[in-house]
C-alpha atoms as an extended CHARMM CRD file, in Angstrom:
* protein
*
       192  EXT
         1         1  MET       CA              0.3010000000       -0.0390000000       -0.0320000000  PROA      1               0.0000000000
         2         2  PRO       CA              1.4420000000        3.5420000000       -0.9470000000  PROA      2               0.0000000000
         3         3  ALA       CA              1.7380000000        6.3680000000        1.2280000000  PROA      3               0.0000000000
         4         4  ALA       CA             -0.7820000000        8.5820000000        1.8980000000  PROA      4               0.0000000000
         5         5  ASP       CA              1.3290000000       11.3690000000        0.7910000000  PROA      5               0.0000000000
         6         6  GLU       CA              1.8260000000        9.7000000000       -2.7890000000  PROA      6               0.0000000000
         7         7  GLY       CA             -1.9300000000       10.2710000000       -4.1890000000  PROA      7               0.0000000000
         8         8  PRO       CA             -4.2730000000        8.1190000000       -5.5700000000  PROA      8               0.0000000000
         9         9  VAL       CA             -2.8260000000        4.7520000000       -7.0580000000  PROA      9               0.0000000000
        10        10  THR       CA             -3.3910000000        4.3320000000      -10.8830000000  PROA      10              0.0000000000
        11        11  ILE       CA             -5.7880000000        1.5090000000      -12.0790000000  PROA      11              0.0000000000
        12        12  LYS       CA             -6.0410000000        1.0820000000      -15.7210000000  PROA      12              0.0000000000
        13        13  LYS       CA             -8.4140000000       -0.4590000000      -17.3910000000  PROA      13              0.0000000000
        14        14  TYR       CA             -7.8340000000       -2.7730000000      -20.9640000000  PROA      14              0.0000000000
        15        15  ALA       CA            -10.3130000000       -3.2190000000      -23.9100000000  PROA      15              0.0000000000
        16        16  ASN       CA            -10.4000000000       -7.1110000000      -22.3920000000  PROA      16              0.0000000000
        17        17  ARG       CA            -11.8450000000       -5.4160000000      -19.0740000000  PROA      17              0.0000000000
        18        18  ARG       CA             -9.0980000000       -6.1600000000      -16.9620000000  PROA      18              0.0000000000
        19        19  LEU       CA             -7.9380000000       -3.7010000000      -14.3990000000  PROA      19              0.0000000000
        20        20  TYR       CA             -4.2690000000       -3.2170000000      -14.1560000000  PROA      20              0.0000000000
        21        21  ASN       CA             -2.3890000000       -2.2690000000      -10.9280000000  PROA      21              0.0000000000
        22        22  THR       CA              0.2020000000        0.2880000000      -11.7590000000  PROA      22              0.0000000000
        23        23  ALA       CA              1.4370000000        0.8440000000       -8.2510000000  PROA      23              0.0000000000
        24        24  THR       CA              1.3860000000       -3.0330000000       -7.5930000000  PROA      24              0.0000000000
        25        25  SER       CA              2.5140000000       -3.7810000000      -11.4290000000  PROA      25              0.0000000000
        26        26  SER       CA             -0.8640000000       -6.2760000000      -11.0610000000  PROA      26              0.0000000000
        27        27  TYR       CA             -3.8500000000       -7.1170000000      -12.4670000000  PROA      27              0.0000000000
        28        28  VAL       CA             -7.0200000000       -6.8290000000       -9.7830000000  PROA      28              0.0000000000
        29        29  THR       CA            -10.6280000000       -7.3760000000       -9.2440000000  PROA      29              0.0000000000
        30        30  LEU       CA            -13.5660000000       -5.3350000000       -8.6580000000  PROA      30              0.0000000000
        31        31  ASP       CA            -13.3420000000       -7.0870000000       -5.4300000000  PROA      31              0.0000000000
        32        32  HSD       CA             -9.7440000000       -5.6550000000       -5.2310000000  PROA      32              0.0000000000
        33        33  LEU       CA            -10.7220000000       -2.3430000000       -5.8250000000  PROA      33              0.0000000000
        34        34  SER       CA            -13.4230000000       -2.5520000000       -3.7450000000  PROA      34              0.0000000000
        35        35  GLU       CA            -11.2410000000       -3.4790000000       -0.4400000000  PROA      35              0.0000000000
        36        36  MET       CA             -9.3090000000       -0.6170000000       -1.3520000000  PROA      36              0.0000000000
        37        37  VAL       CA            -11.9720000000        1.5270000000       -1.1020000000  PROA      37              0.0000000000
        38        38  LYS       CA            -13.0640000000       -0.2630000000        2.5070000000  PROA      38              0.0000000000
        39        39  LYS       CA             -9.1330000000        0.4290000000        3.6540000000  PROA      39              0.0000000000
        40        40  GLY       CA             -9.4430000000        4.2050000000        2.4510000000  PROA      40              0.0000000000
        41        41  GLN       CA             -7.0290000000        3.7680000000       -0.2250000000  PROA      41              0.0000000000
        42        42  GLU       CA             -7.7260000000        6.6630000000       -2.9670000000  PROA      42              0.0000000000
        43        43  PHE       CA             -7.6240000000        5.3870000000       -6.8290000000  PROA      43              0.0000000000
        44        44  ASN       CA             -8.4700000000        6.6580000000      -10.1910000000  PROA      44              0.0000000000
        45        45  VAL       CA             -9.6340000000        4.1480000000      -12.9230000000  PROA      45              0.0000000000
        46        46  TYR       CA             -8.4020000000        5.1310000000      -16.7210000000  PROA      46              0.0000000000
        47        47  ASP       CA             -9.1850000000        3.7980000000      -19.8080000000  PROA      47              0.0000000000
        48        48  ALA       CA             -5.7970000000        2.7170000000      -21.1430000000  PROA      48              0.0000000000
        49        49  LYS       CA             -6.5400000000        3.5530000000      -24.4930000000  PROA      49              0.0000000000
        50        50  SER       CA             -8.2370000000        6.4800000000      -24.1290000000  PROA      50              0.0000000000
        51        51  GLY       CA             -6.7000000000        8.0790000000      -20.9930000000  PROA      51              0.0000000000
        52        52  GLU       CA            -10.1030000000        8.9840000000      -20.1850000000  PROA      52              0.0000000000
        53        53  ASP       CA            -11.0980000000        8.9430000000      -16.4290000000  PROA      53              0.0000000000
        54        54  ILE       CA            -13.8610000000        5.9510000000      -15.6730000000  PROA      54              0.0000000000
        55        55  THR       CA            -13.6450000000        6.0790000000      -11.7970000000  PROA      55              0.0000000000
        56        56  ARG       CA            -16.8960000000        6.9790000000      -11.6480000000  PROA      56              0.0000000000
        57        57  SER       CA            -18.2080000000        4.0670000000      -13.8240000000  PROA      57              0.0000000000
        58        58  VAL       CA            -15.8980000000        1.5010000000      -12.0000000000  PROA      58              0.0000000000
        59        59  LEU       CA            -17.2030000000        2.4390000000       -8.6800000000  PROA      59              0.0000000000
        60        60  THR       CA            -20.8950000000        2.4280000000       -9.4240000000  PROA      60              0.0000000000
        61        61  GLN       CA            -19.9910000000       -1.0380000000      -10.9290000000  PROA      61              0.0000000000
        62        62  ILE       CA            -18.9770000000       -2.1050000000       -7.7360000000  PROA      62              0.0000000000
        63        63  ILE       CA            -21.9760000000       -0.9610000000       -6.0690000000  PROA      63              0.0000000000
        64        64  PHE       CA            -23.9400000000       -3.0770000000       -8.5550000000  PROA      64              0.0000000000
        65        65  GLU       CA            -21.9510000000       -5.7500000000       -8.0960000000  PROA      65              0.0000000000
        66        66  GLU       CA            -21.9840000000       -5.6220000000       -4.2910000000  PROA      66              0.0000000000
        67        67  GLU       CA            -26.3610000000       -5.2410000000       -4.6480000000  PROA      67              0.0000000000
        68        68  GLY       CA            -26.0540000000       -8.3280000000       -7.1490000000  PROA      68              0.0000000000
        69        69  LYS       CA            -24.5980000000      -10.4420000000       -4.2230000000  PROA      69              0.0000000000
        70        70  GLY       CA            -27.2880000000       -9.6590000000       -1.6820000000  PROA      70              0.0000000000
        71        71  GLN       CA            -25.3600000000       -7.0280000000       -0.2000000000  PROA      71              0.0000000000
        72        72  LYS       CA            -28.9140000000       -4.5760000000       -0.3960000000  PROA      72              0.0000000000
        73        73  LEU       CA            -27.5570000000       -1.3190000000        1.0060000000  PROA      73              0.0000000000
        74        74  LEU       CA            -29.3820000000        1.2300000000       -1.2650000000  PROA      74              0.0000000000
        75        75  PRO       CA            -33.2660000000        1.1760000000       -0.6090000000  PROA      75              0.0000000000
        76        76  ILE       CA            -35.4870000000        0.9380000000       -4.1840000000  PROA      76              0.0000000000
        77        77  GLN       CA            -37.2810000000        4.3840000000       -3.3790000000  PROA      77              0.0000000000
        78        78  PHE       CA            -33.9190000000        5.9580000000       -2.7960000000  PROA      78              0.0000000000
        79        79  LEU       CA            -33.0560000000        4.7980000000       -6.6300000000  PROA      79              0.0000000000
        80        80  ARG       CA            -36.2030000000        5.8360000000       -7.8910000000  PROA      80              0.0000000000
        81        81  GLN       CA            -35.6680000000        9.2540000000       -6.1690000000  PROA      81              0.0000000000
        82        82  LEU       CA            -31.8350000000        9.2410000000       -7.3200000000  PROA      82              0.0000000000
        83        83  ILE       CA            -33.1800000000        8.7380000000      -11.1960000000  PROA      83              0.0000000000
        84        84  ARG       CA            -35.7360000000       11.2410000000      -10.6220000000  PROA      84              0.0000000000
        85        85  PHE       CA            -32.9110000000       13.8610000000      -10.4510000000  PROA      85              0.0000000000
        86        86  TYR       CA            -31.5220000000       13.0920000000      -13.5630000000  PROA      86              0.0000000000
        87        87  GLY       CA            -32.0470000000       15.9290000000      -15.9130000000  PROA      87              0.0000000000
        88        88  ASP       CA            -33.7890000000       17.9280000000      -13.5410000000  PROA      88              0.0000000000
        89        89  SER       CA            -32.6520000000       21.8060000000      -12.4050000000  PROA      89              0.0000000000
        90        90  MET       CA            -31.7190000000       20.3840000000       -9.0340000000  PROA      90              0.0000000000
        91        91  GLN       CA            -29.3840000000       17.8380000000      -10.4080000000  PROA      91              0.0000000000
        92        92  ALA       CA            -26.0980000000       20.0980000000       -9.7520000000  PROA      92              0.0000000000
        93        93  LEU       CA            -27.5130000000       20.2330000000       -5.8510000000  PROA      93              0.0000000000
        94        94  ILE       CA            -27.3950000000       16.2010000000       -5.5960000000  PROA      94              0.0000000000
        95        95  PRO       CA            -23.7530000000       15.0540000000       -5.5380000000  PROA      95              0.0000000000
        96        96  GLY       CA            -22.7780000000       18.0370000000       -2.2100000000  PROA      96              0.0000000000
        97        97  TYR       CA            -26.1580000000       16.9000000000       -0.7080000000  PROA      97              0.0000000000
        98        98  LEU       CA            -25.0290000000       13.2660000000       -0.8130000000  PROA      98              0.0000000000
        99        99  GLU       CA            -21.4450000000       13.5990000000       -0.0530000000  PROA      99              0.0000000000
       100       100  ILE       CA            -22.1770000000       15.6540000000        3.0230000000  PROA      100             0.0000000000
       101       101  SER       CA            -24.7760000000       13.4400000000        4.2960000000  PROA      101             0.0000000000
       102       102  MET       CA            -22.2040000000       10.2200000000        3.6840000000  PROA      102             0.0000000000
       103       103  GLU       CA            -19.4250000000       12.5130000000        5.6090000000  PROA      103             0.0000000000
       104       104  SER       CA            -22.2490000000       13.2570000000        8.2030000000  PROA      104             0.0000000000
       105       105  PHE       CA            -22.5350000000        9.6200000000        8.8290000000  PROA      105             0.0000000000
       106       106  SER       CA            -19.3510000000        8.0910000000        8.4160000000  PROA      106             0.0000000000
       107       107  LYS       CA            -18.4000000000       10.7870000000       11.3810000000  PROA      107             0.0000000000
       108       108  ASN       CA            -20.7850000000        9.6910000000       13.6620000000  PROA      108             0.0000000000
       109       109  GLN       CA            -20.2280000000        5.7680000000       12.5040000000  PROA      109             0.0000000000
       110       110  GLU       CA            -18.4340000000        4.8770000000       16.1140000000  PROA      110             0.0000000000
       111       111  ARG       CA            -20.9120000000        6.7580000000       18.2270000000  PROA      111             0.0000000000
       112       112  MET       CA            -23.2790000000        4.8990000000       16.5720000000  PROA      112             0.0000000000
       113       113  ARG       CA            -21.8800000000        1.1380000000       16.9040000000  PROA      113             0.0000000000
       114       114  GLU       CA            -21.2760000000        2.1250000000       20.5070000000  PROA      114             0.0000000000
       115       115  GLN       CA            -24.9100000000        2.9790000000       21.1550000000  PROA      115             0.0000000000
       116       116  ILE       CA            -25.8110000000       -0.0100000000       19.0690000000  PROA      116             0.0000000000
       117       117  ALA       CA            -23.8020000000       -2.1940000000       21.4720000000  PROA      117             0.0000000000
       118       118  GLU       CA            -24.8580000000       -0.4980000000       24.2850000000  PROA      118             0.0000000000
       119       119  THR       CA            -29.1370000000       -0.9890000000       23.5780000000  PROA      119             0.0000000000
       120       120  PHE       CA            -28.0130000000       -4.5010000000       22.5490000000  PROA      120             0.0000000000
       121       121  GLY       CA            -30.8830000000       -4.4390000000       20.3580000000  PROA      121             0.0000000000
       122       122  GLY       CA            -30.3440000000       -1.3890000000       18.5920000000  PROA      122             0.0000000000
       123       123  LYS       CA            -34.0140000000       -0.1490000000       19.0500000000  PROA      123             0.0000000000
       124       124  HSD       CA            -32.7570000000        2.7930000000       20.6150000000  PROA      124             0.0000000000
       125       125  MET       CA            -30.0980000000        3.9100000000       17.9460000000  PROA      125             0.0000000000
       126       126  MET       CA            -32.4730000000        3.2020000000       15.3210000000  PROA      126             0.0000000000
       127       127  LYS       CA            -34.6380000000        6.0750000000       16.8990000000  PROA      127             0.0000000000
       128       128  GLU       CA            -31.5150000000        8.3690000000       16.7230000000  PROA      128             0.0000000000
       129       129  PHE       CA            -30.7590000000        7.1330000000       13.3500000000  PROA      129             0.0000000000
       130       130  GLU       CA            -34.2200000000        8.4990000000       11.9920000000  PROA      130             0.0000000000
       131       131  THR       CA            -33.8580000000       11.7000000000       13.8630000000  PROA      131             0.0000000000
       132       132  LEU       CA            -30.3610000000       12.1840000000       12.2220000000  PROA      132             0.0000000000
       133       133  THR       CA            -31.7860000000       11.2840000000        8.5000000000  PROA      133             0.0000000000
       134       134  ARG       CA            -34.9280000000       13.5780000000        9.1830000000  PROA      134             0.0000000000
       135       135  GLN       CA            -33.0530000000       16.4410000000       10.2020000000  PROA      135             0.0000000000
       136       136  ASN       CA            -30.5050000000       15.7600000000        6.9730000000  PROA      136             0.0000000000
       137       137  LEU       CA            -33.9060000000       15.4730000000        4.7960000000  PROA      137             0.0000000000
       138       138  ALA       CA            -35.2300000000       18.9060000000        6.4550000000  PROA      138             0.0000000000
       139       139  MET       CA            -32.1190000000       20.9570000000        5.8490000000  PROA      139             0.0000000000
       140       140  PHE       CA            -31.9580000000       19.4660000000        2.1740000000  PROA      140             0.0000000000
       141       141  GLU       CA            -35.9770000000       20.7610000000        1.5590000000  PROA      141             0.0000000000
       142       142  ARG       CA            -34.9890000000       23.9370000000        3.0730000000  PROA      142             0.0000000000
       143       143  ALA       CA            -31.9270000000       24.2050000000        0.4920000000  PROA      143             0.0000000000
       144       144  VAL       CA            -34.1880000000       23.1730000000       -2.5860000000  PROA      144             0.0000000000
       145       145  ARG       CA            -36.6630000000       25.5620000000       -1.3200000000  PROA      145             0.0000000000
       146       146  MET       CA            -34.1770000000       28.3220000000       -1.4120000000  PROA      146             0.0000000000
       147       147  PHE       CA            -33.3180000000       27.4390000000       -5.2600000000  PROA      147             0.0000000000
       148       148  THR       CA            -37.0560000000       26.6910000000       -6.1310000000  PROA      148             0.0000000000
       149       149  PRO       CA            -38.5040000000       30.3080000000       -7.1480000000  PROA      149             0.0000000000
       150       150  PHE       CA            -41.9790000000       28.7440000000       -7.7840000000  PROA      150             0.0000000000
       151       151  GLY       CA            -42.2720000000       26.9790000000       -4.7280000000  PROA      151             0.0000000000
       152       152  PRO       CA            -40.9200000000       23.1900000000       -2.9390000000  PROA      152             0.0000000000
       153       153  LEU       CA            -40.1090000000       20.3100000000       -5.5790000000  PROA      153             0.0000000000
       154       154  MET       CA            -40.3170000000       18.4580000000       -2.4290000000  PROA      154             0.0000000000
       155       155  ARG       CA            -43.2480000000       16.4580000000       -0.7740000000  PROA      155             0.0000000000
       156       156  PRO       CA            -45.1410000000       18.7930000000        1.2130000000  PROA      156             0.0000000000
       157       157  THR       CA            -44.8460000000       18.3500000000        5.2370000000  PROA      157             0.0000000000
       158       158  ALA       CA            -48.4000000000       17.7240000000        6.8550000000  PROA      158             0.0000000000
       159       159  GLY       CA            -49.3580000000       21.6690000000        7.2780000000  PROA      159             0.0000000000
       160       160  GLU       CA            -48.1860000000       21.9810000000        3.7330000000  PROA      160             0.0000000000
       161       161  GLU       CA            -50.8220000000       19.3170000000        2.2760000000  PROA      161             0.0000000000
       162       162  LYS       CA            -53.6390000000       21.5170000000        2.3020000000  PROA      162             0.0000000000
       163       163  SER       CA            -52.3320000000       24.6110000000        0.5680000000  PROA      163             0.0000000000
       164       164  ASP       CA            -50.9290000000       22.4050000000       -2.1250000000  PROA      164             0.0000000000
       165       165  ALA       CA            -53.9870000000       21.0990000000       -2.7140000000  PROA      165             0.0000000000
       166       166  ALA       CA            -55.6920000000       24.4280000000       -2.8440000000  PROA      166             0.0000000000
       167       167  ALA       CA            -52.7580000000       25.0320000000       -5.4390000000  PROA      167             0.0000000000
       168       168  GLU       CA            -53.2040000000       21.8540000000       -7.3420000000  PROA      168             0.0000000000
       169       169  ALA       CA            -57.1450000000       23.1190000000       -7.6820000000  PROA      169             0.0000000000
       170       170  GLN       CA            -56.1760000000       26.2860000000       -9.0610000000  PROA      170             0.0000000000
       171       171  ILE       CA            -53.5520000000       24.6450000000      -11.5450000000  PROA      171             0.0000000000
       172       172  ALA       CA            -56.1570000000       22.6090000000      -12.8680000000  PROA      172             0.0000000000
       173       173  ASP       CA            -58.3730000000       25.2740000000      -13.0840000000  PROA      173             0.0000000000
       174       174  LEU       CA            -56.5330000000       27.1470000000      -14.7600000000  PROA      174             0.0000000000
       175       175  LYS       CA            -55.2920000000       24.5100000000      -17.1150000000  PROA      175             0.0000000000
       176       176  ASN       CA            -59.4420000000       23.8420000000      -18.3080000000  PROA      176             0.0000000000
       177       177  GLN       CA            -59.5140000000       27.8100000000      -18.8960000000  PROA      177             0.0000000000
       178       178  LEU       CA            -56.2000000000       27.8360000000      -21.1640000000  PROA      178             0.0000000000
       179       179  ASN       CA            -58.0470000000       24.4760000000      -22.9730000000  PROA      179             0.0000000000
       180       180  THR       CA            -61.0560000000       26.8570000000      -23.4880000000  PROA      180             0.0000000000
       181       181  VAL       CA            -59.1470000000       29.7840000000      -24.8020000000  PROA      181             0.0000000000
       182       182  GLN       CA            -57.1590000000       27.4790000000      -27.0350000000  PROA      182             0.0000000000
       183       183  LYS       CA            -60.5300000000       25.7310000000      -28.7890000000  PROA      183             0.0000000000
       184       184  GLN       CA            -62.0690000000       29.3330000000      -29.0080000000  PROA      184             0.0000000000
       185       185  LEU       CA            -58.4490000000       30.2910000000      -30.6340000000  PROA      185             0.0000000000
       186       186  ALA       CA            -58.7370000000       27.1530000000      -33.0970000000  PROA      186             0.0000000000
       187       187  GLU       CA            -62.3650000000       27.8740000000      -34.0100000000  PROA      187             0.0000000000
       188       188  LEU       CA            -61.8830000000       31.2640000000      -34.8070000000  PROA      188             0.0000000000
       189       189  ALA       CA            -58.6160000000       29.9050000000      -36.6730000000  PROA      189             0.0000000000
       190       190  SER       CA            -60.5270000000       27.9600000000      -39.2010000000  PROA      190             0.0000000000
       191       191  ARG       CA            -63.1250000000       30.1640000000      -39.5650000000  PROA      191             0.0000000000
       192       192  LYS       CA            -61.0810000000       32.4640000000      -41.2230000000  PROA      192             0.0000000000
């Protein structure tokens, strides 16, 4: 393992899909790269032919492989929500938010482990974890609202549901009025 000050290890991916660790001069697998991540060893993966940085896709492939082995870490609803953000105007905020959330979770990880051990069943810890999660979501919703000039994009809170229902009714009414105007314009255009 190289020293921390040497920087990330370079991994080259060849056309035959083999991965080559330039620091150890050996071929590695996705499992090896997964272990490197778990040990905190930084690496970058480059396409051997084009030189393109493909680290993100290789890390995603590691996650895909782990999920396929039965390591169900990512909830289906989370994956669906994540997919919904692709192409959305809020897409640029998601990476930073996820990075901050995971950093916060990692920093609190040891404390969480200690509390789970103290409570033997983890029930107390689950409540604290849920509280932390709710706080993170509330922070994210506030951030989204700051950057959304026409109202919240996130699911409304209980107090907002009534106002959202009224707003939806108004929008439906405006759509009906717009359709009526469009039909009238079409009739006028057809008469000429």
